[in-house]
C-alpha positions as CSV (number, residue, x, y, z in Angstrom):
1,M,17.2,34.1,4.3
2,S,14.3,31.9,2.5
3,V,12.3,29.3,4.4
4,L,13.9,26.1,2.1
5,V,11.4,23.6,1.6
6,Y,12.0,19.9,0.1
7,T,9.5,18.6,-2.6
8,E,9.1,15.2,-2.8
9,S,8.2,13.5,-6.2
10,E,7.8,10.7,-8.0
11,N,8.2,9.6,-11.8
12,G,8.8,13.2,-12.8
13,S,4.8,14.0,-11.2
14,F,4.7,16.5,-7.8
15,K,3.6,13.9,-4.6
16,K,0.7,15.8,-2.5
17,T,2.7,16.2,0.5
18,A,5.5,18.3,-1.7
19,F,2.2,20.8,-2.2
20,E,1.3,20.8,1.5
21,V,4.7,21.7,2.6
22,V,5.0,24.2,0.2
23,S,1.3,25.5,1.8
24,Y,3.4,25.4,5.6
25,A,6.8,26.8,4.2
26,K,4.8,29.9,3.3
27,A,2.9,30.2,6.4
28,I,6.2,30.2,8.2
29,A,7.7,32.7,5.1
30,N,4.4,35.2,6.2
31,E,5.8,35.3,9.8
32,M,9.1,36.0,9.2
33,G,8.9,38.3,6.5
34,T,10.8,36.2,3.8
35,T,10.5,34.3,1.0
36,V,9.8,30.2,-0.1
37,T,12.8,28.1,-1.7
38,A,11.9,24.6,-3.1
39,V,14.1,22.2,-4.5
40,S,13.0,19.9,-6.8
41,V,14.9,16.9,-7.8
42,N,14.1,15.6,-11.0
43,G,10.3,16.8,-10.6
44,G,7.2,18.2,-12.1
45,D,5.9,21.7,-13.3
46,A,7.7,24.4,-10.9
47,S,4.7,26.3,-11.3
48,Q,2.7,24.3,-9.7
49,L,4.9,24.7,-6.7
50,G,3.9,28.8,-7.5
51,T,0.2,27.9,-6.4
52,Y,0.9,27.2,-3.2
53,G,3.4,29.8,-2.3
54,A,7.0,28.8,-3.8
55,D,8.5,31.9,-4.5
56,K,11.7,30.3,-6.5
57,V,12.5,27.0,-7.5
58,L,16.1,25.4,-7.3
59,E,15.6,22.4,-9.7
60,V,18.0,19.2,-9.7
61,S,18.5,17.4,-12.8
62,N,20.3,14.7,-12.3
63,D,20.1,10.8,-13.7
64,K,22.3,9.8,-10.7
65,L,19.4,11.1,-8.2
66,N,16.9,8.8,-10.1
67,N,16.1,6.9,-7.3
68,F,15.9,8.0,-3.9
69,N,19.4,8.0,-1.7
70,A,19.1,9.3,1.4
71,E,22.5,10.3,2.0
72,A,23.2,12.1,-1.5
73,Y,19.5,13.9,-1.3
74,A,19.9,15.0,2.4
75,D,23.4,17.0,0.9
76,V,21.6,18.4,-1.9
77,V,18.9,20.0,0.4
78,A,21.5,20.9,2.7
79,Q,23.9,22.6,-0.3
80,A,20.7,24.3,-1.7
81,A,20.0,25.4,2.5
82,K,23.3,27.1,2.4
83,A,23.1,28.7,-1.0
84,E,20.1,30.7,-0.2
85,G,20.6,31.5,3.5
86,A,18.2,29.4,4.4
87,K,16.9,29.5,8.7
88,V,14.2,27.1,8.4
89,V,14.0,23.6,6.2
90,V,11.0,22.2,5.8
91,L,10.8,18.5,5.0
92,T,7.7,15.9,5.2
93,S,7.5,13.0,7.7
94,S,7.7,10.2,4.4
95,A,9.8,7.6,5.5
96,D,12.1,8.7,3.1
97,A,12.2,12.1,4.4
98,K,12.5,10.5,8.1
99,F,15.5,8.8,6.8
100,M,16.9,11.9,5.3
101,A,16.3,14.9,8.1
102,P,18.8,13.4,10.4
103,L,21.5,13.7,7.9
104,V,20.6,17.7,6.7
105,A,20.3,18.3,10.7
106,V,23.9,16.9,11.1
107,N,25.0,19.0,7.8
108,L,23.2,22.1,9.0
109,E,24.4,21.8,12.9
110,A,20.5,22.1,12.7
111,G,18.1,21.1,15.6
112,Y,15.2,18.8,14.0
113,V,11.5,18.0,14.9
114,P,9.6,15.5,13.0
115,N,6.1,14.9,13.1
116,V,5.1,18.7,13.2
117,V,1.1,19.0,13.5
118,A,0.7,22.7,12.8
119,A,2.3,26.1,12.2
120,P,4.6,27.2,14.5
121,E,3.4,28.8,17.9
122,S,5.9,31.1,17.5
123,I,8.8,32.6,15.3
124,S,11.4,33.6,18.2
125,P,11.8,31.6,20.0
126,F,10.7,29.0,17.6
127,K,8.6,26.7,19.1
128,V,6.5,23.3,17.2
129,K,3.8,21.3,18.0
130,H,4.7,17.8,17.3
131,S,3.0,14.1,17.9
132,V,5.3,11.7,20.5
133,F,4.6,8.7,22.1
134,T,3.4,7.1,19.1
135,N,1.1,9.7,18.7
136,K,-0.2,9.4,22.1
137,A,0.2,13.1,23.1
138,F,1.4,16.7,22.2
139,S,4.8,18.4,22.8
140,L,5.8,22.3,22.3
141,T,9.6,22.0,21.4
142,E,11.5,25.1,21.2
143,I,14.6,24.5,18.6
144,S,17.0,26.8,19.6
145,T,19.7,26.5,16.6
146,D,20.3,29.3,14.4
147,V,19.2,26.7,11.5
148,K,15.8,24.9,12.1
149,V,14.5,21.8,10.5
150,V,11.0,20.9,10.3
151,G,9.6,17.6,9.7
152,L,5.4,18.4,9.1
153,G,2.9,15.1,9.8
154,K,1.1,14.1,7.2
155,N,-2.3,15.6,6.0
156,A,-1.4,18.0,9.3
157,F,-1.7,21.4,7.5
158,G,-3.5,20.6,4.3
159,L,-3.1,22.2,0.8
160,K,-3.3,26.1,0.9
161,E,-3.1,28.1,-2.1
162,N,-1.0,31.3,-2.8
163,A,-1.8,32.9,-6.0
164,G,1.9,33.3,-7.1
165,A,4.4,32.6,-9.7
166,A,7.6,30.7,-8.6
167,A,10.8,31.5,-11.0
168,A,12.7,28.0,-11.6
169,E,16.5,28.3,-11.6
170,A,18.8,25.3,-12.1
171,F,20.6,24.5,-9.0
172,S,23.5,21.9,-9.6
173,P,24.7,20.3,-6.0
174,S,28.2,19.0,-5.7
175,L,28.0,15.4,-5.5
176,S,30.9,12.7,-4.6
177,D,31.3,9.1,-4.9
178,D,30.5,8.8,-0.8
179,D,27.3,10.5,-1.2
180,F,26.6,6.8,-3.5
181,N,27.6,4.0,-1.1
182,T,23.8,2.9,-1.0
183,K,23.2,1.6,-4.8
184,V,19.5,1.2,-5.5
185,V,19.4,-2.3,-7.8
186,S,15.5,-2.3,-8.9
187,V,12.5,-0.7,-7.6
188,D,9.3,-2.7,-7.8
189,K,6.2,-1.4,-7.4
190,A,3.3,-3.3,-6.6
191,T,0.2,-1.4,-7.7
192,D,-0.9,2.0,-9.0
193,K,-3.7,2.5,-5.9
194,V,-3.7,5.2,-3.9
195,T,-0.8,4.7,-1.5
196,I,-1.2,4.7,2.4
197,A,1.1,7.2,3.0
198,D,-0.8,10.0,0.2
199,A,-4.1,9.1,0.9
200,E,-6.6,11.4,2.9
201,I,-8.9,8.7,3.1
202,V,-8.0,5.0,4.2
203,V,-10.7,2.5,4.5
204,S,-9.1,-0.7,6.3
205,A,-10.8,-4.1,7.8
206,G,-9.3,-6.7,10.2
207,R,-10.5,-10.7,11.2
208,G,-13.7,-9.7,11.5
209,L,-14.3,-10.0,7.6
210,K,-13.7,-14.0,7.7
211,G,-11.4,-14.1,5.2
212,P,-9.3,-12.6,2.5
213,E,-12.8,-13.7,-0.1
214,N,-15.0,-11.0,1.6
215,W,-12.0,-8.4,0.6
216,G,-14.3,-7.0,-2.4
217,M,-16.9,-5.0,-0.6
218,I,-13.7,-3.5,0.5
219,E,-11.6,-2.5,-2.3
220,E,-15.3,-1.2,-3.7
221,M,-15.7,1.2,-1.0
222,A,-12.2,2.6,-0.9
223,E,-12.3,2.9,-5.4
224,I,-15.9,5.0,-4.6
225,L,-14.0,7.2,-1.8
226,G,-10.5,7.3,-4.4
227,A,-9.1,5.8,-0.9
228,A,-6.1,3.6,0.1
229,T,-7.1,-0.1,1.3
230,A,-5.2,-1.3,4.6
231,C,-5.6,-3.9,6.9
232,S,-4.9,-4.7,11.0
233,K,-1.7,-7.2,11.6
234,P,-3.9,-10.5,12.2
235,V,-4.9,-9.7,8.7
236,S,-1.3,-9.7,7.1
237,D,0.0,-12.5,9.3
238,M,-2.3,-14.9,8.0
239,G,-1.5,-14.0,4.5
240,W,-5.2,-12.4,3.7
241,R,-3.2,-9.3,2.6
242,P,0.0,-7.8,1.9
243,H,2.4,-6.9,4.1
244,G,2.3,-3.4,2.7
245,E,-1.2,-2.4,3.8
246,H,-0.8,-3.7,7.9
247,V,-0.9,0.0,9.4
248,G,-0.5,0.2,13.3
249,Q,2.7,1.2,15.7
250,T,4.4,-2.1,14.1
251,G,2.9,-1.5,10.3
252,K,2.5,1.8,8.1
253,P,1.6,4.5,10.6
254,V,-1.4,6.3,9.0
255,A,-2.6,10.2,9.7
256,S,-5.3,10.4,7.3
257,T,-8.5,12.8,7.1
258,L,-10.6,10.0,7.3
259,Y,-9.8,6.7,8.7
260,I,-12.6,3.7,8.2
261,A,-12.3,0.7,10.1
262,I,-14.4,-2.4,9.9
263,G,-14.6,-5.8,11.7
264,I,-11.1,-4.4,13.8
265,S,-11.2,-4.8,17.7
266,G,-8.6,-1.9,18.1
267,A,-6.1,-3.4,19.7
268,I,-3.8,-0.9,21.2
269,Q,-0.7,-1.3,18.8
270,H,-3.0,-0.8,16.0
271,L,-4.8,2.4,17.2
272,A,-1.4,3.9,17.9
273,G,-0.7,3.7,14.8
274,I,-3.7,5.8,13.1
275,N,-4.2,8.2,16.1
276,S,-3.2,10.9,13.8
277,S,-5.9,10.3,11.9
278,K,-8.5,13.1,12.3
279,V,-11.8,11.6,12.0
280,K,-12.3,7.6,12.8
281,V,-15.2,5.5,11.4
282,V,-15.7,2.0,13.4
283,I,-17.9,-0.6,12.1
284,N,-18.2,-3.8,14.1
285,N,-20.2,-6.2,15.4
286,D,-19.3,-6.2,19.0
287,P,-20.5,-2.4,20.7
288,E,-17.9,-3.3,23.6
289,A,-15.0,-3.4,20.8
290,P,-12.2,-1.2,22.4
291,F,-12.2,0.7,19.2
292,F,-15.3,2.2,19.7
293,K,-13.9,4.8,22.5
294,A,-11.2,6.0,20.0
295,A,-13.8,6.3,17.3
296,D,-15.8,9.7,16.0
297,Y,-18.3,8.0,14.9
298,G,-18.8,4.0,15.6
299,I,-22.0,2.0,13.7
300,V,-22.5,-1.4,15.6
301,G,-24.1,-4.2,13.3
302,D,-23.0,-7.3,10.9
303,A,-20.1,-5.6,8.4
304,F,-21.6,-7.9,5.4
305,E,-25.0,-6.2,5.6
306,I,-23.5,-2.4,6.5
307,V,-20.8,-2.1,3.7
308,P,-22.9,-2.8,1.2
309,Q,-26.0,-0.9,1.7
310,L,-22.9,2.1,2.7
311,N,-21.3,1.5,-0.4
312,E,-25.1,1.6,-2.9
313,K,-25.4,4.9,-0.7
314,L,-22.2,6.5,-1.3
315,K,-22.4,5.2,-5.4
316,A,-25.7,7.3,-5.0
317,F,-24.3,10.2,-3.6
318,K,-21.4,10.4,-6.0
319,A,-23.6,10.5,-9.2
320,Q,-25.6,13.2,-8.0
321,N,-22.3,15.4,-7.1
322,N,-20.4,14.4,-10.5
């Protein structure tokens, strides 16, 4: 009766979120007095998952699964859960996982709660805290079904190392043609930079930068911090930055550890999309900008003066600590 966790990977390497969901599953397993079984689909080195608490890794190797397919992946996870007798299944809250999770839940006749932000409040009854209303509030929800499916919010739990070794075991689920009704024709990756979904730090900018030619200092800060770059909706609408960088209620949600907003006034739609970020820093020349009410730290001033100085300080600090 292990806790089952699906570990996301890309190009044969586990994503950071894979280690976080294993860490979370381990915390649940400890409360339940059981073990953690991870499912890896064409993934990386199973021993990495053991570092964060996986006791066993079911390794699925199948060329048909090289590209994500919600129906097929959901079938893999559900079959693994049944084989292991898992009562709790843990997924991430990535876009792929949110497509897949309801299919897993239906297959297992399980209750499903996404965007979970903490370890369960209790195991019996099984209660979890999760964000609701586009991250404006939290809800404590009880999952009363025999099998529970939990979607862990991004950067909600962190990485917790649990010294141990994971036993790798080949797993060959039975997949039918119905699992592949959707065909992936091609996958185009625009950049090899840190993605918004995986980033712990996001540097975002808005119309206050006055034009796309001024984005160099934003990209420089992101490079120094190992961060992802993002932008407000008007910026992407005007074509200053790619639409893939648009964050907010109508763009990509952000749940980073640190969110730096430069020249963004803070419209309610933008704040709704970044509200799950733990620390928010705002740089704006308008002291009445709405973003300051949501900020943990704020700097009132000209971004064209502040950001270059801040970049120099960050580079000096990084050089001293390397």
